[in-house]
N, C-alpha and C positions, 0 to 999 in steps of 0.2 A: 436663788440663792447667789451670796457676793462670794466672788471668786477673788478678790484682793481684799487685804487689811491694811489700810495706806497709812495707819498710826506712826509709824518708822518716817516715813518720807513726811510728815508735815512740819515735823519734830525740827527738818533741818533750817538751821539759824543762818544758813545765805542765801536760801530759798532755792531753787530746784527745778529745771528746766525738762521736762517730763515730754518723750516725745510714744504715741499710743498706738500702734500698729492691731485694727483689732478685722477678725472674722467673722463673730458670732454677734450678732445685734443684740442678743438678750444679754450677755457676758458685759457685752458695752453697756448696758442701761443699769446692771448691777455694780457694774464699775463704778459707775458716774455719782452711781446714789451710795456705795461705799466711800467715796471722795469727798461727797457733801457732806454727809454725818460723820467723817472723822474730824472734819473741818471745823463744823461744827460745835464739837466737841472740844476743840482748840476756842471758844467764841471768834474762829472768824467767817465773814462773811464771802460767799459765795458766787463769782458773776458766772453764770453758764451759756455759751455759743454755743447754738444748737437751730433744727429746722422747729420748726414748731407742735410737730407730731411728733417728735422725739421730749421736745419740752414737755408737754403734757401725759408723756406717757413716766418721766422722772418726777414729776410732780407727782402725782396721784399713785406711785408707789411711797412717795416719801414722806406722807402724810402718815405712812405706817408707823415711821420709825420717829417725825419731829411730829413736836405739838404746832399751834399757830405761831407760839411767840417766834420759833426758833425756824417755822417758813417763810418768814418776814426778813431773814438774812440770804435769801439762797435769792440770788435776779437774772431772770432769765432775757438774754437779746435773741433773736432771731438774727442766724447765721447767713442767711440771704443776704439781708440788710445790709451785716457784718461787713464782709467779704466781696460787696457789691457784684454778685452773681449777672446779675442783667449790665451791668457795665466791664469793665476792663480790671484785671486783677492785678493791683498796685500796692506792693508790699508798703510802700512808705504812705499812701496813705490807708492802709489798714493799720500800722502801726500809731498814727497820728488820732484815729479813729478809736484805737482802744487804749491810749492817755486821757482821751476827754471821758471817758467810762469810769475812768480809776480815779481821777482826778480827786473827784468830793471826797470819793474814802480817805486818800492821802493826806489832804488838808484839815480834813476832823480828825486824822491821826487813827484810820479803823482800819485794821488787817485785815486784808481780802486775799482770796488763791482764787483761778481760773481755769476753769475747762471750755478746749473752745473744740469744737470739728471742723475741720477747716476745709473747704472745700469749694469749686471753681468749676467756670465752662472754659469747656475745649477752645483753645488760642493761639496760637504763635509762641514761641517761646516760655509757653508754662511752667517746664521743669526747671528754667532758668530761672526765672521768677520766684519758682519756692523755693527752691536755694536759698539766692537773694533774702527774703523775706521770713526766712527763719535762721538768718546766721544775726541777721539785725532783732530780727527776737529774742534771741539769745543774749545779747549786750542786752537790751530792755530789759529782759527778767533780774540777768546777775543785778544790773544797777538796780534796781528797786530790792531786791530782796525775797522777789516771789516766790510763790511754788505755782509756776502752772503746766498744764498739760495743752498737749495739741497735738488731737487726736484726728487720725486718716483709716481710711477702710483699705488694709493690705487688700484689695481688690482695683484700685484704681492708681493702685499707684507701684513701678518696680524695682524689682529685690537691689537694682543697682540704685535708684534713688533712696527708698530705706536705708543704707548704706551707711550714703552721704547722710542722709539726715542723724544720722547718729555720730556723726561726727562734730554738730550742733545743739544737740541735747543731751546733755550728765546725764540722762538716765533713761534707760527704754523699759516699756508698758506693755505686755502683751494679752490675752485674755485671762491665763492665769499665770503669768510671772512678772515678776517687774528687778529688772537687775540693775546695776551700774554699767554706763558705757562705753566699753573697753575702746571704742574709738573715739572720745569725747573729745573734742580741740579747744580749750579753754583760750580764745583768740586774744583776751586781756594777759597771760599770763604768758604763753608758748609763740614763739617765733620760729618759724619751719625757714633755714636757709635755702639759701640756692641749691646747695649741696649734697644735702638731704632729699631722697625723695620721699614722696605722697606716704608709700605703701612705706618704707622704712620707719617714716616716723610714726604711722599707726599701730609698726609691731610694736614698739619700743613703748610708746602707751601703755599696751594692752596688752600686753602680755600676760602678768602677774598678778591685775583682775581677772581677766578671760578665762584663766586656768583654777582660776581659787572657785569663781561664780560656776563653769565645768565641771569642776567636781563634787561639785553642791547638788547637781541633776542627776536623774536618775535616767536619761539618756546617756548620749553619744555626741560631742562635737567634734570636728574634726577638720583640717585645710590639708589642699596638700595646693602644689605647682607642678610645672612641667620643667625638668631641665634634663635638657639631651635628648629629647623623646621622651623621656622616662617618667611616670609622677610619682613626687615625692610626698611624701605625707611633713607636714610641719608641724601640725597640733593634732591632737588624737587622745581624750581623755573621757570619763563619764562613769558611770557606775554600770551601764550597760557593754560597755568594754571590757570591765574584770568579769562580768557575768560568762562575757562569752570566753574568758581562760585567758588571756593578753594584759598588758599592762602597756602603758602610756610605752616607757621604756623600749619596746619592743617594734612599736608601728615607727615613732619617730624619726626623721629621716631616711625611710625604708619603703620600697614601694608593693605594690598590691602583692604581685609572687613571692616575696621571701618573708611573706606572716601567712600567704594564704595558701590554701591548695589551688591548684593549678586549676584545677574547672570553676572552681569560685574567684577565684583570679579574673579571670580570661573573663564571663560573666561581667563582673565590678566593671573591668575595663573598660569597655561598650560603652556604659552609663561617664566612668568620668571622658571620654574623650568629646561625647554627644556636651558637656555643662564646660569643657575648655572652650569649645568651638564657643561659645556664646548664649546655647538653648535655655531658657530660662525654666525653672519648676519640676528639672531630670527625677523623678522619682523612680524607686523600686523597691521589692520587696522581695526575701530571700529569707532560710531558714539556716541556721549555727548552730551547728551544741544544740542541738534543738531548741533553740529561739529563734520566735520569727520577730524578725524584722524589717521596719520600711526606713531608707533612706530618702533626701531629700537633699540636691543638691543644688546649689547654686552660684553664679559666676562672679565674681569683683573685678569692675572695668577701672582701665582710668586711662581717659582720654581714647573710648572707645573698644581699647583692647585689654584681654582679659590677665587680669595680673594675677587671680589667686581665684582658687573654686572655694566655698564653707560647706559642710555636709554636716545636716545631721540629722543622727538616726532614733528611732527609740521602738521600745517590745512593743509588738502587736501579738503575742501568741494570745493572748487569752482573744482578743476577737480573731484572731485565726478561729482557735478552739468553736468556737461560738460560730464562725463560719462553716465550720465543717458540721456541728451538729445541726445547722440550721439544712444543707448543702444532702444531712440522710434525711431529713424530714422530707425533703423535695423528693429525694431519689426516691423512698418508699410512700409517697403520697398515688392513695387508690385513683387520684386523677391526672387528666393528662394535664404539666405542667410546661407552658410554651415560653420564650423569652424572642423578642424578635425586634430588628430593625425595621421598621414602619413593615413592611411584609417578609422580608428576608429571615427566615428562621434561623438564631444564631444556640439558641440551648433547645431542648426537650428530653425529659424525663424519662425514664423507662415507659412508664403509664401510657405517655403521648407517643411514645413508638408503637406500645400494644394495642391501644385504640383506632389507631388512625392503619395499624398493619402493617408500618416500614419499619424495615431495617437500620435505614438513615435519614433520619427528618432534617439536619444542619443543612441549611445552603438554597432548600427548596423555600419555596413561594407558596403562603399560608393561602392563597386565594386557591391556588392545585384543586386542593382539597374537598371545596365549597360548589353547591350549587347557586345557579347567576343570582339566582335573589339573596344568598347569603352572601356574597361576596358584594351586592350593590347595602346590604346591610351593616356590612363588617367597616364596607368606604364611610356611612354614616355617622358607623360607632365611633371608630379613629377619630374623625374630625373633633367630636366632642367628646374627645379626652384631653384638649387642650383647656376646655372649663372644669371639667370634673374630674375628681379624684381616682373614686373607682366606680366603674359601669353596671349597673345592675345585669343578672343574668338573663338570661334571654335562650329561644331553643331556635339551630341551625338545620341545615340539611349535610352533610357530608359526603360527599363520592369518593369510594377508597377504588386504588388502580385495581385493587379486583372489579369491579364494578359494582359491590353492593352497596347498598346506602345504609347510614343510618343515622341516627337524631343525638346532637348533641347539645347542650346549656351550658352557652360560653358565657362569663365575663373578663373585665380586662382592665390594666392599672398603667397609667404612666410609673416608669422607675428609675434609678440608674442603673445601667450595668454597664461592669468595666470602663466607670467614669462618660458613658455617654448617655442620655433619655435612648431611654428603650420603652417598652411594652410589652410587661406581663397578659397573658393569655391563661388562664385558671377553665379546664372545662370534664366535662364529664358524658358518661354515656351514657346515653337516656333512651336506647332503642327498646329495648323488653320494656321500660316500665311506659313506653307509648301504645305498642301493642297492647300492654295489660288494661290503658287509660281505653282505648278503641275499643277493646272484648267487653268493657264493662261499658261504654255508650253504645255497643252494638243489642249489648240485655238491657238497656234501658230502655231503648226503642221497641223491643219487643214486647216488654212489660207496658210501656205506654199502647203501643197496639193495643196487647189484649184488657188493656182497662178502656179502650175506648172502644171494642168489639162490642159490646152490649148494644150500647147508643148507636154503633155503626147498623146492629142489625133492626135495631128498633126503627134506624132511621129509612133502611133497603123494603121492609115491610109497610112501610107506608105505599109507599108508590108501586110496590107491586101490586097491593090490595087491589088500587084505582085501577091498574092496568086487568086484571082481572076482571074485575066488576065493566070492567069498558066492554074488553073482549066479548065478557057471557054477555051484553047486551047486542055487537056484533051478528055474534052467531045469529040471535034470538030475528038477524035481518035486520036490525038497525043501524040503517047507514048515514047516520048523522055526521058529517067532519067533525063538528068538533071532538067529537069520539077518538076519532082519532090523533088528534093533534093534541089532547089530553095524553095520549100514550105514547106519540112521541117526547111531550115534555116530562114526562116524567120517568122516561128512557134513559132523557139528558140526562134527570138529576141523581137517577144509580148511576151514570160512567163517571159524573164528578166524584160522588162518596170516593167509589172505589178504586178513581183512579188514588185522589189523594190517600186513602189509607194504603193504597201501595207502596206510594212513595213514602209514606214511613215507615214500612214495616222490612220492605225491600236494601237490602245494605249496598251504598254510593259512593262512587270514588268521588273526593274532591272536585268540587268545579267551581273552580268562581268565575262568575261573571255577572254582568250589568244583571240587578235585578228591582223593578218597585215594591217597595216596602208595603204600600197598600195593600198592591192586590195581593200581594203576598199575606199580609195580614184576613186578608178577607176568607182568603181558603183557608187558614184555621179555623176562622169562626164556624168556618160550615160543614167542619168536624166534628162542633161541640152544638150544631143546633139542635137537635134533639135531647143532650141534657140539658142544654138550659134552659128548654121547655119543659120537659120533666122536673125538674127542681125549682121553675118560676124565677130564673135569674136572665134579666133585660141586661142585651148588650148596649154600649152606646157608644159609635163613632164619631170620632172630633180632625177630621185629615187635613192638614196645610194643603191648599192646591198649590200644584205645582211644584211639589217636595223631590229634589232630585234624585235620580237612584242609587246604589252603592253599591259600589264591586264587593261579592261576599257569595257566602257556599248556598243556595237557597235552600239545601233540603235541610240542613246544618241548624241554619238562622230558624227555622221553621219549628223543628225540634224545638228550641229556647221557648218559640210563645206558647207550643201545646203543653209545654211542663210550667207554663206562667198560670196560661188559662187553666189547666183544670186545678190549681193551686187553689186558685181564687177562687170554682167552680165549689171545691172542697168547703173552703173557709165560709163557705154562707147553705149551711143547709138547709133554711128555712127561706132560701131566695133573696134575691137585693138586684142592684145596680154594680154591671160593671165596665167602668168607661176607659177604654181604649183611642191613646192619642198618639198625634204625631206633630214633630217641629221643628225645627230649624233650632242650630246647637252652633252657633259658631259659624264660620264660615265654610266651615270641611267637615260638620259631624252635622247626625240628624241624628235627635231624640223621639223614643220610642214611650212611651209613658201608659202603665196598666195598674186603675186603681180599680179598688174594690171595699164592699162594704160587710166583709166576714169579720171574725172573732177575734181578729187582730193576733200579731206576737208579742213575747214582753222581752224591754230591752235586753238582759241577760241571753235571751233565747237567742235575741237578733244575730247575736256577737257571732253566735257556732253557723249561721247557716251554711250553704257551700260549705261545710266541714260531711266529710263519706260516713253515712252509718247514723249523719247524726238528722235526725226529722222532729219537725214538730206534730205529726200524727205517730198515730200507735203503730200501724205495720210499714211506715214510713222508712227507706230508705238511708233517705237523702243524698241519692247519690244524682238524683234528677236535675237538681240545682247544682250539685259541683261539674259535673258534666254539663250541664247548661253555664256556668264561669269560665269553664276551660274555652267552651266554644268562641266565646263575646270572649275573651283576653287575649283567642287566638285570631282574632277578625281585630285586633286591634283596640278592640271598645272596652266600654265599663257595666258593669250589673251593677248598681244601689238599691238597698233595701230600707226604706220607712215606715214603719207600722206604732199604732199605737190599741190600744183595747180596748174589745168592742167599738170602736172607730171602724178600721178595716187597717187594709197594708197598700202602699203606693210601691212599684215599682217601675226604676230608670233605665230604660238600657241607652246606651249611647254609642252608635257605630260608626266610624269613617265612612266619607264618603269615597275618597280615592285607596287603589290596591298598596302604594307608599309601607301601610302599617300590618298587614298581613305577614304574619308567621310560614315557616311551614311548617304545617300543622296536617300537612295530605294524610291520605290513610296508608297505611302498611299492607302491603300485599301477604 
């Protein structure tokens, strides 16, 4: 969207020197495009002096407005070379360079206008050099009858320097306004005599133009001076003033207490004092006669002394109403919302107080509510906030002052609160959900135990038959030592099977420890040995030697692979091969791959794997894979499925080696 229409500017017969103080880069580019397009409409060439990056953006947008023929009339120059950034900022050298660029156009009687983004490196005396450069540039622009824009980033120059530059620019441009400079002094026509102060001359030149400009705008502009310890208003006008129920005549020549209620006057007076002491960019917000307004005060200095303060006010009622609506949404949100400066809480909505069971959260350290693992997680995520706008939800454990443990899902983002960088944290209580998940997990474990029971019974029956036979032989007087060895071997086999079965069926608190993944997989395979024999399934094991141990809950990871093996066997009713393979995955993870030769899963169904109550089996619940995914996620890992119809399915599980990725998914009592 183009902010300013420049048609009235380019028609100035004697040229015009324009000072552009910009704040928003998008407005800057749009205004540059408007300036260029309006010049092309008058058959003028345009010289654009800016960074290579901005020149490229301007050129890219111009393609939408200009033909190739018209684009030839736009000439781009790198401002780093133009202003000799790597060297000294020398105003005279810049003017000479400028003249050399324009000379070919003048000699060929080609009308041209310029747009230049002024930049410099920090150096001694730069303020004086800039003032001298712009004064010299104003003379050259007037002599040549040019229309010329000198653009400055508002954040790089002080308000006093801005006001000073208004004296040698006939026009002033902001991101969305274009006005005649009320402070402009044409050195070719005006002579300032020693008996008249600069400030008095400024007032003499500006009053009528400034009043006309102020009355046309929707906001309010005012000026005041200190006289005998009182702040007297020397100017005040604008639509906002009349909407307050006042007129210019009621304000001019008076101090605050003469037209405002005492409480209002006393409050505003404190800001006036700060601005008069030379503080830049003093701002305040207030409500008056049901109108919210924002005021900005800037001191005008002469030889280091504040001689006047200029204020501007704008109506922010709509913004305030929007903020109130947003505040209502935040206050009524069922999620806890906290704003903090690093760890110190500076705002908390009612839901945050309810979830954390605290009457007062403001001023407290957010880490005081978290366990040690969650504190470390917060530290790592806070560091990432500088590189990411919003962090994904993660589960943390909160310990309340009542010593109650709850679980919360937390996300954070960087924001600005009261004009300072802050962290917005949103969280929700998932304790009940976690209890339900663990209940489902226990039910699924019992279901697995039940499904394995028949296989385990068969596995137990075989060694019992052997033991029974050899005991009978011993009863008949057979004293062969082989009988005893066989009996003991079968008894050990029974112990292994029963131990694994009980480990699966018995609820276990979460225990993180170093685990040999190969040994764990072999223990799972032991549980399925009878089923694989019955269903003619062969298991091929391919393990990497010296694979590093991982930190995990052995029982939970075992449950994951029991689910995977069970699904693989059930997918091969006519038998086949299951290949299990371990691999290194980068430097900090391992990979376990299980490949079957089953019936496969369609692409459409593959998308829904892991959803509760979605299963590819007729009587399946889908809970097994859902729980498996949750367990792997809680361990900081991933699980991935690939499948092809009538070829088989591949399951890849990746698990980190270290503890740092583990979340607080411990069992709830």
